[in-house]
mmCIF file of the N, C-alpha and C atoms, coordinates in Angstrom:
data_MODEL
# 
_entry.id   MODEL 
# 
loop_
_atom_site.group_PDB 
_atom_site.id 
_atom_site.type_symbol 
_atom_site.label_atom_id 
_atom_site.label_alt_id 
_atom_site.label_comp_id 
_atom_site.label_asym_id 
_atom_site.label_entity_id 
_atom_site.label_seq_id 
_atom_site.pdbx_PDB_ins_code 
_atom_site.Cartn_x 
_atom_site.Cartn_y 
_atom_site.Cartn_z 
_atom_site.occupancy 
_atom_site.B_iso_or_equiv 
_atom_site.pdbx_formal_charge 
_atom_site.auth_seq_id 
_atom_site.auth_comp_id 
_atom_site.auth_asym_id 
_atom_site.auth_atom_id 
_atom_site.pdbx_PDB_model_num 
ATOM 1   N N  . MET A 1 1  ? 110.729 93.539  67.912  1.00 0.00 ? 1  MET A N  1 
ATOM 2   C CA . MET A 1 1  ? 112.056 94.099  68.151  1.00 0.00 ? 1  MET A CA 1 
ATOM 3   C C  . MET A 1 1  ? 112.136 94.769  69.528  1.00 0.00 ? 1  MET A C  1 
ATOM 4   N N  . LEU A 1 2  ? 111.047 95.411  69.933  1.00 0.00 ? 2  LEU A N  1 
ATOM 5   C CA . LEU A 1 2  ? 111.033 96.094  71.222  1.00 0.00 ? 2  LEU A CA 1 
ATOM 6   C C  . LEU A 1 2  ? 111.154 95.102  72.371  1.00 0.00 ? 2  LEU A C  1 
ATOM 7   N N  . LYS A 1 3  ? 110.496 93.939  72.254  1.00 0.00 ? 3  LYS A N  1 
ATOM 8   C CA . LYS A 1 3  ? 110.586 92.927  73.302  1.00 0.00 ? 3  LYS A CA 1 
ATOM 9   C C  . LYS A 1 3  ? 112.016 92.443  73.474  1.00 0.00 ? 3  LYS A C  1 
ATOM 10  N N  . LYS A 1 4  ? 112.728 92.265  72.373  1.00 0.00 ? 4  LYS A N  1 
ATOM 11  C CA . LYS A 1 4  ? 114.121 91.821  72.462  1.00 0.00 ? 4  LYS A CA 1 
ATOM 12  C C  . LYS A 1 4  ? 114.976 92.852  73.188  1.00 0.00 ? 4  LYS A C  1 
ATOM 13  N N  . ALA A 1 5  ? 114.735 94.116  72.941  1.00 0.00 ? 5  ALA A N  1 
ATOM 14  C CA . ALA A 1 5  ? 115.524 95.171  73.575  1.00 0.00 ? 5  ALA A CA 1 
ATOM 15  C C  . ALA A 1 5  ? 115.284 95.212  75.081  1.00 0.00 ? 5  ALA A C  1 
ATOM 16  N N  . LEU A 1 6  ? 114.063 94.909  75.520  1.00 0.00 ? 6  LEU A N  1 
ATOM 17  C CA . LEU A 1 6  ? 113.746 94.959  76.944  1.00 0.00 ? 6  LEU A CA 1 
ATOM 18  C C  . LEU A 1 6  ? 114.223 93.725  77.695  1.00 0.00 ? 6  LEU A C  1 
ATOM 19  N N  . ASN A 1 7  ? 114.504 92.653  76.997  1.00 0.00 ? 7  ASN A N  1 
ATOM 20  C CA . ASN A 1 7  ? 114.907 91.416  77.656  1.00 0.00 ? 7  ASN A CA 1 
ATOM 21  C C  . ASN A 1 7  ? 116.411 91.161  77.591  1.00 0.00 ? 7  ASN A C  1 
ATOM 22  N N  . THR A 1 8  ? 117.179 92.168  77.312  1.00 0.00 ? 8  THR A N  1 
ATOM 23  C CA . THR A 1 8  ? 118.624 91.968  77.279  1.00 0.00 ? 8  THR A CA 1 
ATOM 24  C C  . THR A 1 8  ? 119.138 91.777  78.708  1.00 0.00 ? 8  THR A C  1 
ATOM 25  N N  . PRO A 1 9  ? 120.221 91.048  78.863  1.00 0.00 ? 9  PRO A N  1 
ATOM 26  C CA . PRO A 1 9  ? 120.770 90.834  80.209  1.00 0.00 ? 9  PRO A CA 1 
ATOM 27  C C  . PRO A 1 9  ? 121.088 92.144  80.936  1.00 0.00 ? 9  PRO A C  1 
ATOM 28  N N  . LYS A 1 10 ? 121.524 93.162  80.173  1.00 0.00 ? 10 LYS A N  1 
ATOM 29  C CA . LYS A 1 10 ? 121.856 94.440  80.791  1.00 0.00 ? 10 LYS A CA 1 
ATOM 30  C C  . LYS A 1 10 ? 120.616 95.076  81.423  1.00 0.00 ? 10 LYS A C  1 
ATOM 31  N N  . LYS A 1 11 ? 119.479 95.029  80.732  1.00 0.00 ? 11 LYS A N  1 
ATOM 32  C CA . LYS A 1 11 ? 118.239 95.610  81.263  1.00 0.00 ? 11 LYS A CA 1 
ATOM 33  C C  . LYS A 1 11 ? 117.756 94.828  82.481  1.00 0.00 ? 11 LYS A C  1 
ATOM 34  N N  . ARG A 1 12 ? 117.867 93.504  82.426  1.00 0.00 ? 12 ARG A N  1 
ATOM 35  C CA . ARG A 1 12 ? 117.447 92.691  83.575  1.00 0.00 ? 12 ARG A CA 1 
ATOM 36  C C  . ARG A 1 12 ? 118.331 92.963  84.779  1.00 0.00 ? 12 ARG A C  1 
ATOM 37  N N  . GLY A 1 13 ? 119.620 93.121  84.551  1.00 0.00 ? 13 GLY A N  1 
ATOM 38  C CA . GLY A 1 13 ? 120.541 93.432  85.643  1.00 0.00 ? 13 GLY A CA 1 
ATOM 39  C C  . GLY A 1 13 ? 120.252 94.789  86.250  1.00 0.00 ? 13 GLY A C  1 
ATOM 40  N N  . GLN A 1 14 ? 119.929 95.750  85.388  1.00 0.00 ? 14 GLN A N  1 
ATOM 41  C CA . GLN A 1 14 ? 119.600 97.086  85.882  1.00 0.00 ? 14 GLN A CA 1 
ATOM 42  C C  . GLN A 1 14 ? 118.329 97.041  86.723  1.00 0.00 ? 14 GLN A C  1 
ATOM 43  N N  . ALA A 1 15 ? 117.344 96.291  86.293  1.00 0.00 ? 15 ALA A N  1 
ATOM 44  C CA . ALA A 1 15 ? 116.095 96.182  87.049  1.00 0.00 ? 15 ALA A CA 1 
ATOM 45  C C  . ALA A 1 15 ? 116.343 95.542  88.411  1.00 0.00 ? 15 ALA A C  1 
ATOM 46  N N  . LEU A 1 16 ? 117.207 94.540  88.463  1.00 0.00 ? 16 LEU A N  1 
ATOM 47  C CA . LEU A 1 16 ? 117.522 93.885  89.731  1.00 0.00 ? 16 LEU A CA 1 
ATOM 48  C C  . LEU A 1 16 ? 118.215 94.852  90.686  1.00 0.00 ? 16 LEU A C  1 
ATOM 49  N N  . VAL A 1 17 ? 119.146 95.632  90.176  1.00 0.00 ? 17 VAL A N  1 
ATOM 50  C CA . VAL A 1 17 ? 119.847 96.604  91.010  1.00 0.00 ? 17 VAL A CA 1 
ATOM 51  C C  . VAL A 1 17 ? 118.875 97.655  91.531  1.00 0.00 ? 17 VAL A C  1 
ATOM 52  N N  . GLU A 1 18 ? 117.972 98.130  90.675  1.00 0.00 ? 18 GLU A N  1 
ATOM 53  C CA . GLU A 1 18 ? 116.985 99.112  91.113  1.00 0.00 ? 18 GLU A CA 1 
ATOM 54  C C  . GLU A 1 18 ? 116.093 98.525  92.202  1.00 0.00 ? 18 GLU A C  1 
ATOM 55  N N  . TYR A 1 19 ? 115.693 97.280  92.054  1.00 0.00 ? 19 TYR A N  1 
ATOM 56  C CA . TYR A 1 19 ? 114.851 96.614  93.048  1.00 0.00 ? 19 TYR A CA 1 
ATOM 57  C C  . TYR A 1 19 ? 115.586 96.499  94.381  1.00 0.00 ? 19 TYR A C  1 
ATOM 58  N N  . ILE A 1 20 ? 116.836 96.086  94.339  1.00 0.00 ? 20 ILE A N  1 
ATOM 59  C CA . ILE A 1 20 ? 117.621 95.933  95.573  1.00 0.00 ? 20 ILE A CA 1 
ATOM 60  C C  . ILE A 1 20 ? 117.805 97.275  96.268  1.00 0.00 ? 20 ILE A C  1 
ATOM 61  N N  . VAL A 1 21 ? 118.074 98.320  95.507  1.00 0.00 ? 21 VAL A N  1 
ATOM 62  C CA . VAL A 1 21 ? 118.241 99.653  96.091  1.00 0.00 ? 21 VAL A CA 1 
ATOM 63  C C  . VAL A 1 21 ? 116.932 100.114 96.727  1.00 0.00 ? 21 VAL A C  1 
ATOM 64  N N  . LEU A 1 22 ? 115.822 99.893  96.053  1.00 0.00 ? 22 LEU A N  1 
ATOM 65  C CA . LEU A 1 22 ? 114.524 100.294 96.584  1.00 0.00 ? 22 LEU A CA 1 
ATOM 66  C C  . LEU A 1 22 ? 114.198 99.546  97.877  1.00 0.00 ? 22 LEU A C  1 
ATOM 67  N N  . VAL A 1 23 ? 114.431 98.249  97.910  1.00 0.00 ? 23 VAL A N  1 
ATOM 68  C CA . VAL A 1 23 ? 114.178 97.464  99.118  1.00 0.00 ? 23 VAL A CA 1 
ATOM 69  C C  . VAL A 1 23 ? 115.083 97.940  100.258 1.00 0.00 ? 23 VAL A C  1 
ATOM 70  N N  . GLY A 1 24 ? 116.317 98.251  99.945  1.00 0.00 ? 24 GLY A N  1 
ATOM 71  C CA . GLY A 1 24 ? 117.239 98.754  100.965 1.00 0.00 ? 24 GLY A CA 1 
ATOM 72  C C  . GLY A 1 24 ? 116.789 100.088 101.541 1.00 0.00 ? 24 GLY A C  1 
ATOM 73  N N  . LEU A 1 25 ? 116.335 100.994 100.688 1.00 0.00 ? 25 LEU A N  1 
ATOM 74  C CA . LEU A 1 25 ? 115.866 102.291 101.167 1.00 0.00 ? 25 LEU A CA 1 
ATOM 75  C C  . LEU A 1 25 ? 114.632 102.147 102.051 1.00 0.00 ? 25 LEU A C  1 
ATOM 76  N N  . ILE A 1 26 ? 113.712 101.298 101.640 1.00 0.00 ? 26 ILE A N  1 
ATOM 77  C CA . ILE A 1 26 ? 112.513 101.071 102.448 1.00 0.00 ? 26 ILE A CA 1 
ATOM 78  C C  . ILE A 1 26 ? 112.887 100.452 103.793 1.00 0.00 ? 26 ILE A C  1 
ATOM 79  N N  . SER A 1 27 ? 113.840 99.530  103.795 1.00 0.00 ? 27 SER A N  1 
ATOM 80  C CA . SER A 1 27 ? 114.287 98.903  105.045 1.00 0.00 ? 27 SER A CA 1 
ATOM 81  C C  . SER A 1 27 ? 114.908 99.927  105.988 1.00 0.00 ? 27 SER A C  1 
ATOM 82  N N  . MET A 1 28 ? 115.757 100.785 105.454 1.00 0.00 ? 28 MET A N  1 
ATOM 83  C CA . MET A 1 28 ? 116.394 101.799 106.295 1.00 0.00 ? 28 MET A CA 1 
ATOM 84  C C  . MET A 1 28 ? 115.370 102.785 106.845 1.00 0.00 ? 28 MET A C  1 
ATOM 85  N N  . LEU A 1 29 ? 114.397 103.176 106.041 1.00 0.00 ? 29 LEU A N  1 
ATOM 86  C CA . LEU A 1 29 ? 113.352 104.080 106.497 1.00 0.00 ? 29 LEU A CA 1 
ATOM 87  C C  . LEU A 1 29 ? 112.529 103.436 107.611 1.00 0.00 ? 29 LEU A C  1 
ATOM 88  N N  . THR A 1 30 ? 112.175 102.185 107.427 1.00 0.00 ? 30 THR A N  1 
ATOM 89  C CA . THR A 1 30 ? 111.395 101.462 108.438 1.00 0.00 ? 30 THR A CA 1 
ATOM 90  C C  . THR A 1 30 ? 112.179 101.351 109.737 1.00 0.00 ? 30 THR A C  1 
ATOM 91  N N  . LEU A 1 31 ? 113.443 101.001 109.646 1.00 0.00 ? 31 LEU A N  1 
ATOM 92  C CA . LEU A 1 31 ? 114.282 100.890 110.839 1.00 0.00 ? 31 LEU A CA 1 
ATOM 93  C C  . LEU A 1 31 ? 114.391 102.231 111.554 1.00 0.00 ? 31 LEU A C  1 
ATOM 94  N N  . GLY A 1 32 ? 114.569 103.299 110.800 1.00 0.00 ? 32 GLY A N  1 
ATOM 95  C CA . GLY A 1 32 ? 114.649 104.629 111.397 1.00 0.00 ? 32 GLY A CA 1 
ATOM 96  C C  . GLY A 1 32 ? 113.370 105.014 112.125 1.00 0.00 ? 32 GLY A C  1 
ATOM 97  N N  . LEU A 1 33 ? 112.234 104.687 111.529 1.00 0.00 ? 33 LEU A N  1 
ATOM 98  C CA . LEU A 1 33 ? 110.953 104.990 112.180 1.00 0.00 ? 33 LEU A CA 1 
ATOM 99  C C  . LEU A 1 33 ? 110.766 104.177 113.452 1.00 0.00 ? 33 LEU A C  1 
ATOM 100 N N  . ILE A 1 34 ? 111.175 102.928 113.422 1.00 0.00 ? 34 ILE A N  1 
ATOM 101 C CA . ILE A 1 34 ? 111.058 102.082 114.611 1.00 0.00 ? 34 ILE A CA 1 
ATOM 102 C C  . ILE A 1 34 ? 111.933 102.624 115.730 1.00 0.00 ? 34 ILE A C  1 
ATOM 103 N N  . VAL A 1 35 ? 113.136 103.014 115.415 1.00 0.00 ? 35 VAL A N  1 
ATOM 104 C CA . VAL A 1 35 ? 114.042 103.554 116.430 1.00 0.00 ? 35 VAL A CA 1 
ATOM 105 C C  . VAL A 1 35 ? 113.491 104.872 116.975 1.00 0.00 ? 35 VAL A C  1 
ATOM 106 N N  . THR A 1 36 ? 112.966 105.710 116.099 1.00 0.00 ? 36 THR A N  1 
ATOM 107 C CA . THR A 1 36 ? 112.451 107.016 116.509 1.00 0.00 ? 36 THR A CA 1 
ATOM 108 C C  . THR A 1 36 ? 111.233 106.879 117.415 1.00 0.00 ? 36 THR A C  1 
ATOM 109 N N  . PHE A 1 37 ? 110.320 105.993 117.053 1.00 0.00 ? 37 PHE A N  1 
ATOM 110 C CA . PHE A 1 37 ? 109.064 105.893 117.786 1.00 0.00 ? 37 PHE A CA 1 
ATOM 111 C C  . PHE A 1 37 ? 108.994 104.691 118.717 1.00 0.00 ? 37 PHE A C  1 
ATOM 112 N N  . SER A 1 38 ? 110.115 104.067 119.015 1.00 0.00 ? 38 SER A N  1 
ATOM 113 C CA . SER A 1 38 ? 110.093 102.857 119.837 1.00 0.00 ? 38 SER A CA 1 
ATOM 114 C C  . SER A 1 38 ? 109.550 103.132 121.236 1.00 0.00 ? 38 SER A C  1 
ATOM 115 N N  . GLY A 1 39 ? 109.864 104.263 121.807 1.00 0.00 ? 39 GLY A N  1 
ATOM 116 C CA . GLY A 1 39 ? 109.351 104.594 123.140 1.00 0.00 ? 39 GLY A CA 1 
ATOM 117 C C  . GLY A 1 39 ? 107.841 104.724 123.139 1.00 0.00 ? 39 GLY A C  1 
ATOM 118 N N  . GLU A 1 40 ? 107.315 105.414 122.152 1.00 0.00 ? 40 GLU A N  1 
ATOM 119 C CA . GLU A 1 40 ? 105.866 105.588 122.069 1.00 0.00 ? 40 GLU A CA 1 
ATOM 120 C C  . GLU A 1 40 ? 105.165 104.270 121.788 1.00 0.00 ? 40 GLU A C  1 
ATOM 121 N N  . ILE A 1 41 ? 105.753 103.456 120.929 1.00 0.00 ? 41 ILE A N  1 
ATOM 122 C CA . ILE A 1 41 ? 105.168 102.149 120.617 1.00 0.00 ? 41 ILE A CA 1 
ATOM 123 C C  . ILE A 1 41 ? 105.173 101.280 121.871 1.00 0.00 ? 41 ILE A C  1 
ATOM 124 N N  . GLY A 1 42 ? 106.265 101.290 122.607 1.00 0.00 ? 42 GLY A N  1 
ATOM 125 C CA . GLY A 1 42 ? 106.358 100.514 123.842 1.00 0.00 ? 42 GLY A CA 1 
ATOM 126 C C  . GLY A 1 42 ? 105.342 100.964 124.873 1.00 0.00 ? 42 GLY A C  1 
ATOM 127 N N  . ASP A 1 43 ? 105.165 102.287 125.000 1.00 0.00 ? 43 ASP A N  1 
ATOM 128 C CA . ASP A 1 43 ? 104.170 102.804 125.943 1.00 0.00 ? 43 ASP A CA 1 
ATOM 129 C C  . ASP A 1 43 ? 102.760 102.372 125.554 1.00 0.00 ? 43 ASP A C  1 
ATOM 130 N N  . THR A 1 44 ? 102.470 102.407 124.271 1.00 0.00 ? 44 THR A N  1 
ATOM 131 C CA . THR A 1 44 ? 101.144 102.010 123.795 1.00 0.00 ? 44 THR A CA 1 
ATOM 132 C C  . THR A 1 44 ? 100.883 100.540 124.081 1.00 0.00 ? 44 THR A C  1 
ATOM 133 N N  . ILE A 1 45 ? 101.870 99.701  123.827 1.00 0.00 ? 45 ILE A N  1 
ATOM 134 C CA . ILE A 1 45 ? 101.721 98.263  124.086 1.00 0.00 ? 45 ILE A CA 1 
ATOM 135 C C  . ILE A 1 45 ? 101.574 98.020  125.585 1.00 0.00 ? 45 ILE A C  1 
ATOM 136 N N  . GLU A 1 46 ? 102.363 98.725  126.384 1.00 0.00 ? 46 GLU A N  1 
ATOM 137 C CA . GLU A 1 46 ? 102.281 98.571  127.840 1.00 0.00 ? 46 GLU A CA 1 
ATOM 138 C C  . GLU A 1 46 ? 100.908 98.978  128.367 1.00 0.00 ? 46 GLU A C  1 
ATOM 139 N N  . ASP A 1 47 ? 100.378 100.085 127.853 1.00 0.00 ? 47 ASP A N  1 
ATOM 140 C CA . ASP A 1 47 ? 99.035  100.522 128.265 1.00 0.00 ? 47 ASP A CA 1 
ATOM 141 C C  . ASP A 1 47 ? 97.979  99.496  127.887 1.00 0.00 ? 47 ASP A C  1 
ATOM 142 N N  . ALA A 1 48 ? 98.109  98.917  126.705 1.00 0.00 ? 48 ALA A N  1 
ATOM 143 C CA . ALA A 1 48 ? 97.142  97.914  126.267 1.00 0.00 ? 48 ALA A CA 1 
ATOM 144 C C  . ALA A 1 48 ? 97.203  96.675  127.160 1.00 0.00 ? 48 ALA A C  1 
ATOM 145 N N  . ILE A 1 49 ? 98.403  96.264  127.521 1.00 0.00 ? 49 ILE A N  1 
ATOM 146 C CA . ILE A 1 49 ? 98.566  95.089  128.386 1.00 0.00 ? 49 ILE A CA 1 
ATOM 147 C C  . ILE A 1 49 ? 97.997  95.376  129.773 1.00 0.00 ? 49 ILE A C  1 
ATOM 148 N N  . ASP A 1 50 ? 98.282  96.566  130.291 1.00 0.00 ? 50 ASP A N  1 
ATOM 149 C CA . ASP A 1 50 ? 97.771  96.931  131.615 1.00 0.00 ? 50 ASP A CA 1 
ATOM 150 C C  . ASP A 1 50 ? 96.247  96.971  131.638 1.00 0.00 ? 50 ASP A C  1 
ATOM 151 N N  . SER A 1 51 ? 95.644  97.541  130.611 1.00 0.00 ? 51 SER A N  1 
ATOM 152 C CA . SER A 1 51 ? 94.181  97.612  130.590 1.00 0.00 ? 51 SER A CA 1 
ATOM 153 C C  . SER A 1 51 ? 93.571  96.225  130.444 1.00 0.00 ? 51 SER A C  1 
ATOM 154 N N  . THR A 1 52 ? 94.214  95.352  129.689 1.00 0.00 ? 52 THR A N  1 
ATOM 155 C CA . THR A 1 52 ? 93.728  93.983  129.548 1.00 0.00 ? 52 THR A CA 1 
ATOM 156 C C  . THR A 1 52 ? 93.826  93.246  130.882 1.00 0.00 ? 52 THR A C  1 
ATOM 157 N N  . ALA A 1 53 ? 94.919  93.449  131.600 1.00 0.00 ? 53 ALA A N  1 
ATOM 158 C CA . ALA A 1 53 ? 95.090  92.804  132.904 1.00 0.00 ? 53 ALA A CA 1 
ATOM 159 C C  . ALA A 1 53 ? 94.043  93.317  133.890 1.00 0.00 ? 53 ALA A C  1 
ATOM 160 N N  . GLU A 1 54 ? 93.751  94.607  133.850 1.00 0.00 ? 54 GLU A N  1 
ATOM 161 C CA . GLU A 1 54 ? 92.741  95.179  134.739 1.00 0.00 ? 54 GLU A CA 1 
ATOM 162 C C  . GLU A 1 54 ? 91.365  94.599  134.431 1.00 0.00 ? 54 GLU A C  1 
ATOM 163 N N  . LEU A 1 55 ? 91.033  94.457  133.153 1.00 0.00 ? 55 LEU A N  1 
ATOM 164 C CA . LEU A 1 55 ? 89.759  93.842  132.781 1.00 0.00 ? 55 LEU A CA 1 
ATOM 165 C C  . LEU A 1 55 ? 89.674  92.396  133.267 1.00 0.00 ? 55 LEU A C  1 
ATOM 166 N N  . GLN A 1 56 ? 90.782  91.682  133.170 1.00 0.00 ? 56 GLN A N  1 
ATOM 167 C CA . GLN A 1 56 ? 90.804  90.296  133.626 1.00 0.00 ? 56 GLN A CA 1 
ATOM 168 C C  . GLN A 1 56 ? 90.564  90.215  135.129 1.00 0.00 ? 56 GLN A C  1 
ATOM 169 N N  . ARG A 1 57 ? 91.173  91.133  135.902 1.00 0.00 ? 57 ARG A N  1 
ATOM 170 C CA . ARG A 1 57 ? 90.968  91.143  137.349 1.00 0.00 ? 57 ARG A CA 1 
ATOM 171 C C  . ARG A 1 57 ? 89.511  91.431  137.689 1.00 0.00 ? 57 ARG A C  1 
ATOM 172 N N  . GLN A 1 58 ? 88.904  92.383  136.949 1.00 0.00 ? 58 GLN A N  1 
ATOM 173 C CA . GLN A 1 58 ? 87.502  92.703  137.188 1.00 0.00 ? 58 GLN A CA 1 
ATOM 174 C C  . GLN A 1 58 ? 86.602  91.520  136.863 1.00 0.00 ? 58 GLN A C  1 
ATOM 175 N N  . MET A 1 59 ? 86.918  90.797  135.814 1.00 0.00 ? 59 MET A N  1 
ATOM 176 C CA . MET A 1 59 ? 86.116  89.627  135.443 1.00 0.00 ? 59 MET A CA 1 
ATOM 177 C C  . MET A 1 59 ? 86.259  88.506  136.464 1.00 0.00 ? 59 MET A C  1 
ATOM 178 N N  . ASP A 1 60 ? 87.469  88.376  137.033 1.00 0.00 ? 60 ASP A N  1 
ATOM 179 C CA . ASP A 1 60 ? 87.701  87.343  138.044 1.00 0.00 ? 60 ASP A CA 1 
ATOM 180 C C  . ASP A 1 60 ? 86.912  87.629  139.318 1.00 0.00 ? 60 ASP A C  1 
ATOM 181 N N  . LYS A 1 61 ? 86.761  88.908  139.674 1.00 0.00 ? 61 LYS A N  1 
ATOM 182 C CA . LYS A 1 61 ? 86.016  89.287  140.871 1.00 0.00 ? 61 LYS A CA 1 
ATOM 183 C C  . LYS A 1 61 ? 84.509  89.053  140.694 1.00 0.00 ? 61 LYS A C  1 
ATOM 184 N N  . ALA A 1 62 ? 84.042  89.199  139.466 1.00 0.00 ? 62 ALA A N  1 
ATOM 185 C CA . ALA A 1 62 ? 82.587  89.097  139.214 1.00 0.00 ? 62 ALA A CA 1 
ATOM 186 C C  . ALA A 1 62 ? 82.086  87.676  139.233 1.00 0.00 ? 62 ALA A C  1 
# 
């Protein structure tokens, strides 16, 4: 009897709505963090690229 109660269309619909809301909240949080830290992330990537380019120049000279 308990299995039948959990598999009603109303319960499945509620679970789908909860899932969609949760995914939406996680998406908004992720987007907010990216916008907030985009400058720092860009600086970190730029530093990594610059150091890689410097290593390549040193290897070319050797």
